[in-house]
C-alpha positions in Angstrom: -31.6 -124.1 99.6 -30.6 -123.0 96.2 -32.6 -125.7 94.6 -35.7 -124.8 96.7 -35.3 -121.1 95.7 -35.0 -122.2 92.1 -38.1 -124.2 92.1 -40.0 -121.4 93.9 -38.9 -118.8 91.4 -39.8 -120.9 88.3 -43.0 -122.4 89.6 -44.7 -119.2 90.8 -44.9 -117.5 87.4 -46.0 -120.8 85.8 -48.8 -121.0 88.4 -49.8 -117.3 87.9 -50.1 -117.5 84.1 -51.1 -121.1 83.6 -51.8 -123.0 86.8 -54.3 -120.4 88.2 -56.4 -120.2 85.0 -56.4 -124.1 84.8 -57.5 -124.2 88.4 -60.3 -121.8 87.8 -61.4 -123.5 84.6 -61.5 -126.9 86.3 -63.3 -125.8 89.5 -66.0 -123.8 87.6 -66.9 -127.0 85.8 -68.0 -128.5 89.1 -68.8 -125.5 91.3 -71.2 -122.8 90.4 -72.5 -120.6 93.3 -76.2 -119.9 93.2 -77.0 -116.4 91.9 -80.4 -114.8 91.2 -81.0 -112.8 88.0 -84.1 -110.9 87.1 -84.2 -109.4 83.6 -87.2 -107.3 84.5 -85.4 -105.6 87.4 -85.1 -101.9 86.5 -84.6 -99.8 89.6 -83.6 -96.2 89.9 -80.1 -95.9 88.5 -77.5 -93.1 88.3 -74.9 -93.2 85.5 -71.8 -91.3 86.6 -69.3 -90.3 83.8 -65.9 -89.0 84.9 -64.1 -86.7 82.5 -61.2 -84.4 82.2 -60.6 -82.4 79.0 -62.7 -84.8 76.9 -64.0 -82.2 74.3 -63.2 -84.6 71.4 -65.5 -87.4 72.6 -67.9 -85.9 75.1 -70.7 -85.2 72.7 -70.5 -88.8 71.4 -70.7 -90.0 75.0 -73.8 -87.8 75.7 -75.4 -89.2 72.6 -74.5 -92.7 73.7 -76.1 -92.1 77.1 -79.4 -90.8 75.6 -79.6 -94.0 73.4 -79.4 -96.4 76.4 -82.4 -98.8 76.5 -83.6 -98.2 80.0 -86.8 -96.6 81.4 -85.9 -92.9 81.2 -87.9 -92.1 84.4 -85.6 -94.5 86.2 -82.2 -93.2 85.1 -80.2 -90.0 85.7 -77.0 -88.9 84.1 -74.3 -87.1 86.0 -71.1 -86.0 84.4 -68.2 -85.1 86.8 -65.7 -82.7 85.3 -62.3 -82.7 87.1 -61.5 -79.1 86.3 -61.7 -79.4 82.5 -60.2 -76.5 80.6 -60.9 -77.4 76.9 -64.6 -76.7 76.6 -65.8 -80.0 77.9 -68.1 -78.4 80.5 -69.8 -76.1 78.0 -70.7 -79.1 75.7 -72.2 -80.9 78.7 -74.2 -77.9 79.8 -75.7 -77.6 76.4 -77.7 -80.8 77.0 -80.6 -80.3 79.5 -80.8 -84.1 80.1 -77.3 -84.2 81.6 -76.4 -82.9 85.0 -72.8 -81.7 85.5 -70.8 -81.5 88.7 -67.6 -79.6 88.3 -64.7 -80.2 90.6 -62.2 -77.3 90.9 -58.5 -77.8 91.4 -57.7 -80.9 89.4 -58.1 -83.3 92.4 -58.5 -86.6 90.5 -61.3 -89.0 89.6 -61.7 -90.5 93.1 -62.3 -87.0 94.7 -64.8 -86.3 92.0 -66.8 -89.4 92.8 -66.7 -88.6 96.5 -68.3 -85.3 95.5 -70.9 -86.7 93.2 -72.2 -89.9 94.9 -73.9 -88.2 97.9 -75.8 -86.1 95.3 -77.2 -89.2 93.5 -80.9 -89.9 94.0 -80.6 -93.7 93.2 -79.8 -96.8 95.2 -77.6 -98.1 92.4 -74.6 -96.3 90.7 -73.1 -97.2 87.3 -69.6 -95.8 86.7 -68.2 -95.0 83.2 -65.5 -93.0 81.4 -66.0 -90.5 78.7 -64.6 -92.7 75.9 -66.6 -95.8 76.9 -69.5 -96.3 74.6 -72.3 -98.5 76.0 -74.4 -101.0 74.0 -78.1 -100.0 74.5 -78.8 -102.8 76.9 -75.6 -102.6 78.9 -77.2 -101.0 82.0 -80.1 -103.5 82.0 -77.5 -106.3 81.9 -75.6 -104.8 84.8 -78.5 -104.1 87.2 -80.4 -107.3 86.7 -77.9 -109.0 89.0 -78.8 -106.7 91.9 -82.1 -108.6 92.3 -79.9 -110.9 94.3 -79.4 -109.3 97.7 -75.9 -110.7 98.1 -74.6 -108.9 94.9 -72.6 -105.9 95.9 -71.0 -104.9 92.5 -71.3 -106.0 88.9 -68.6 -105.6 86.2 -69.2 -105.4 82.5 -66.9 -106.2 79.6 -65.0 -103.4 77.9 -64.3 -104.5 74.3 -61.6 -102.9 72.2 -62.7 -101.5 68.9 -59.1 -101.1 67.6 -57.7 -104.4 68.7 -56.2 -105.3 65.4 -54.9 -101.9 64.2 -51.3 -102.2 65.4 -48.9 -104.3 67.5 -49.6 -102.4 70.7 -53.4 -102.8 70.3 -53.0 -106.5 69.4 -51.0 -107.1 72.5 -53.4 -105.3 74.8 -56.4 -107.0 73.1 -54.9 -110.5 73.5 -54.2 -109.8 77.1 -57.7 -108.5 77.7 -59.3 -111.6 76.1 -57.3 -113.7 78.6 -58.5 -111.4 81.4 -62.1 -111.8 80.4 -61.8 -115.5 80.7 -60.4 -115.2 84.2 -63.1 -112.8 85.2 -65.8 -115.1 84.0 -64.5 -118.1 85.9 -63.8 -116.1 89.1 -67.4 -114.8 89.1 -68.8 -118.3 88.9 -66.7 -119.4 91.9 -66.9 -116.4 94.1 -66.3 -112.9 92.8 -64.6 -111.0 90.0 -61.5 -109.4 91.3 -61.9 -105.6 91.1 -64.1 -103.4 88.9 -63.5 -101.7 85.6 -63.7 -97.9 85.5 -65.3 -98.0 82.1 -68.3 -100.1 83.1 -69.2 -101.4 86.5 -72.0 -100.8 89.0 -72.5 -100.9 92.8 -75.1 -100.6 95.5 -74.9 -96.9 96.6 -75.1 -97.9 100.3 -71.8 -99.9 99.9 -69.8 -96.9 98.7 -67.3 -95.8 101.4 -65.8 -92.3 100.9 -62.3 -93.0 99.5 -59.0 -91.3 99.9 -57.9 -89.2 96.9 -55.0 -91.7 96.4 -57.4 -94.7 96.2 -58.2 -96.2 92.8 -62.0 -96.4 93.1 -62.7 -99.3 90.8 -60.3 -101.6 92.8 -60.5 -100.4 96.4 -64.3 -100.0 96.6 -64.9 -103.5 95.2 -62.5 -104.9 97.8 -64.3 -103.0 100.5 -67.6 -104.5 99.3 -66.1 -108.0 99.4 -64.9 -107.4 102.9 -68.5 -106.5 103.9 -69.6 -110.0 102.8 -71.1 -109.2 99.4 -70.2 -110.7 96.0 -68.9 -109.2 92.7 -70.4 -110.5 89.5 -68.9 -110.3 86.0 -71.4 -110.1 83.1 -69.8 -110.5 79.6 -73.1 -109.5 78.0 -72.9 -106.0 79.6 -70.7 -104.5 76.9 -69.1 -101.1 76.2 -66.6 -100.3 73.5 -63.5 -98.3 73.8 -60.1 -97.9 72.2 -56.8 -99.2 73.5 -54.1 -96.8 74.6 -52.9 -96.9 71.0 -49.2 -97.6 71.4 -46.7 -99.3 73.7 -45.6 -96.1 75.4 -49.0 -95.0 76.6 -49.9 -98.6 77.6 -46.7 -98.8 79.7 -47.6 -95.6 81.6 -51.2 -96.8 82.1 -50.0 -100.1 83.6 -47.6 -98.3 85.9 -50.4 -96.0 87.1 -52.9 -98.8 87.7 -50.4 -101.0 89.6 -49.1 -98.1 91.6 -52.5 -97.2 93.0 -53.9 -100.8 93.1 -50.9 -102.1 95.1 -51.5 -99.4 97.7 -55.2 -100.1 97.7 -54.7 -103.8 98.4 -52.4 -103.0 101.3 -55.2 -100.7 102.6 -57.9 -103.5 102.4 -55.5 -106.3 103.3 -58.1 -108.2 105.2 -59.4 -109.7 101.8 -56.2 -111.7 101.7 -57.3 -113.6 104.8 -59.1 -116.8 103.8 -60.9 -116.9 107.1 -62.5 -113.6 106.1 -63.2 -114.0 102.4 -62.8 -117.7 101.6 -61.8 -118.6 98.1 -61.6 -114.9 97.1 -58.4 -114.6 99.1 -56.7 -117.0 96.7 -58.2 -115.1 93.7 -56.8 -111.8 94.8 -53.4 -113.3 95.7 -53.1 -115.1 92.4 -54.7 -112.7 90.0 -53.3 -109.5 91.4 -50.6 -109.6 94.0 -48.5 -112.4 92.6 -49.1 -111.0 89.1 -47.7 -107.6 90.1 -44.7 -109.3 91.7 -43.8 -111.3 88.5 -40.9 -108.9 87.6 -39.2 -109.7 91.0 -39.5 -113.4 90.1 -38.1 -112.8 86.6 -35.0 -111.1 88.0 -34.6 -114.0 90.5 -35.0 -116.5 87.6 -32.2 -114.7 85.7 -29.9 -114.8 88.7 -30.4 -118.5 89.6 -30.1 -119.4 85.9 -26.7 -117.7 85.7 -25.5 -119.3 89.0 -26.5 -122.8 87.8 -25.0 -122.2 84.4 -21.7 -121.1 85.9 -21.7 -124.3 88.0 -21.7 -126.3 84.8 -25.3 -127.5 84.8 -26.0 -128.2 81.1 -29.8 -127.8 81.5 -29.4 -124.3 82.9 -26.8 -123.4 80.3 -29.3 -124.3 77.6 -32.0 -122.5 79.5 -29.8 -119.4 79.8 -29.5 -119.1 76.0 -33.2 -119.6 75.6 -33.8 -116.7 78.0 -31.3 -114.6 76.0 -33.1 -115.5 72.8 -36.4 -114.3 74.3 -34.7 -111.1 75.4 -33.3 -110.6 71.9 -36.8 -111.0 70.5 -37.9 -108.3 72.9 -35.2 -106.0 71.8 -36.2 -106.6 68.2 -39.8 -105.9 69.2 -38.7 -102.6 70.8 -36.9 -101.6 67.6 -40.0 -102.3 65.5 -42.7 -101.3 68.0 -43.6 -98.1 66.2 -44.7 -100.0 63.1 -48.4 -100.7 62.8 -47.9 -104.4 62.2 -45.1 -106.7 63.3 -44.9 -110.4 64.1 -46.3 -111.6 67.4 -43.0 -113.4 67.9 -41.5 -109.9 68.4 -44.2 -107.7 70.0 -45.4 -110.2 72.6 -42.0 -110.6 74.3 -41.5 -106.8 74.2 -45.0 -106.2 75.5 -44.5 -108.8 78.3 -41.2 -107.3 79.5 -42.5 -103.7 79.1 -45.6 -104.4 81.2 -43.6 -106.1 83.9 -40.9 -103.4 83.9 -43.5 -100.7 84.5 -45.4 -102.8 87.0 -42.3 -103.0 89.1 -41.9 -99.2 88.8 -45.5 -98.8 90.0 -44.9 -101.0 93.1 -41.6 -99.2 94.0 -43.3 -95.9 93.7 -46.2 -97.1 95.9 -43.7 -98.4 98.5 -42.0 -95.0 98.6 -45.3 -93.2 99.0 -45.4 -91.8 95.5 -49.0 -92.3 94.4 -50.4 -91.0 91.1 -53.7 -89.2 92.0 -54.5 -87.6 88.7 -54.1 -88.8 85.2 -54.0 -87.1 81.8 -52.3 -88.1 78.5 -48.7 -87.1 78.9 -46.9 -85.4 76.0 -46.1 -88.2 73.5 -42.5 -87.1 73.3 -41.8 -87.6 77.0 -43.4 -91.0 77.1 -41.5 -92.2 74.1 -38.3 -91.0 75.7 -39.0 -93.2 78.7 -39.7 -96.2 76.5 -36.5 -95.5 74.5 -34.4 -95.4 77.6 -35.8 -98.8 78.7 -35.1 -100.2 75.2 -31.6 -98.9 75.0 -30.8 -100.4 78.5 -32.3 -103.8 77.4 -30.3 -103.7 74.1 -27.0 -103.0 75.8 -27.4 -105.6 78.5 -28.9 -108.4 76.5 -26.8 -108.2 73.4 -23.4 -107.9 75.1 -23.9 -110.1 78.2 -24.7 -113.4 76.4 -21.4 -113.4 74.5 -19.4 -112.7 77.6 -21.1 -115.6 79.5 -20.9 -117.9 76.4 -17.2 -117.4 76.2 -16.8 -118.1 79.9 -18.9 -121.3 79.8 -17.3 -122.9 76.8 -13.8 -122.3 78.2 -14.5 -124.0 81.5 
């Protein structure tokens, strides 16, 4: 039984990070579902921009909207302000081409969309964030896929403009390039898993009013899949945005996304049934659910490694010290994470453990019913304190524990 558990714990993460991408890559070489594209398809479209206290970037976003290459008579712009207090609304109101819908009470992005979508005059909705700057042809690239009646949503590619500025940005940028590859292959085989709040579009008729706790760019695409439609990823529909900027902000962002997405998947759990959604059920299981549960497998791997090492298994004794070495690198990455540039050997282990640590927190909060409805940039000091606590715990455990176990093993 212990051996079976050991194999399961080790093979699952290998499948999630390596096996699943290899499976997608191989299958998409031989299987490509038919999909119609009409580059001349330019229906009535509404671009909805969600914002909260975005005075620093909102004028740039307005200018970006007005530079979009799309028939102006076929596009309307709606900015949804979630109770902004920094002058964002006044900047929006100063432009007559932009329609503003203000939501009082700081109710969250999803509630704002519930308020705005019934007021849209178009059959197709494009969702965006205030800091996401679209390439001029981005909307054309998105909506051309809706010429196919089976397409329910289309997701574009958010490209980071600061991907090489610091270690945190490099980590997130590397991870996102990996994600883009998965999205491309998933789209060819069935559907891209989930949307992207910065750039994705849907058929208006497929929008179901969401609960305020739902994360709209994940739950609504799942609902669309459950209705029998497809989700397409278009790497040519591009917007540019910045990364969170440092490990602390990125950690909290991951926690928030997993917290709300885990709840969302449990709400639309029918997509996990292969009899309902076919190959997509494997995609959502592999790309999302198992990925979120990786920290549980990591803890299990640490436990079974220690058990086997204590039993005198030389392979697991060697593996144990390799795991400790990885954790030491992560601790070094934590110590140097505030530097703009450090070696990938350090910041990748730290980024990996940090993301999984906060993913676990997100799941635990979701299971306890604690869902983050609203989001704003927390005070930098409080975030850094949270990361510092995690780093200190890691440092204490993974510097002292190896020497204790080493002494025990060599004296057996």
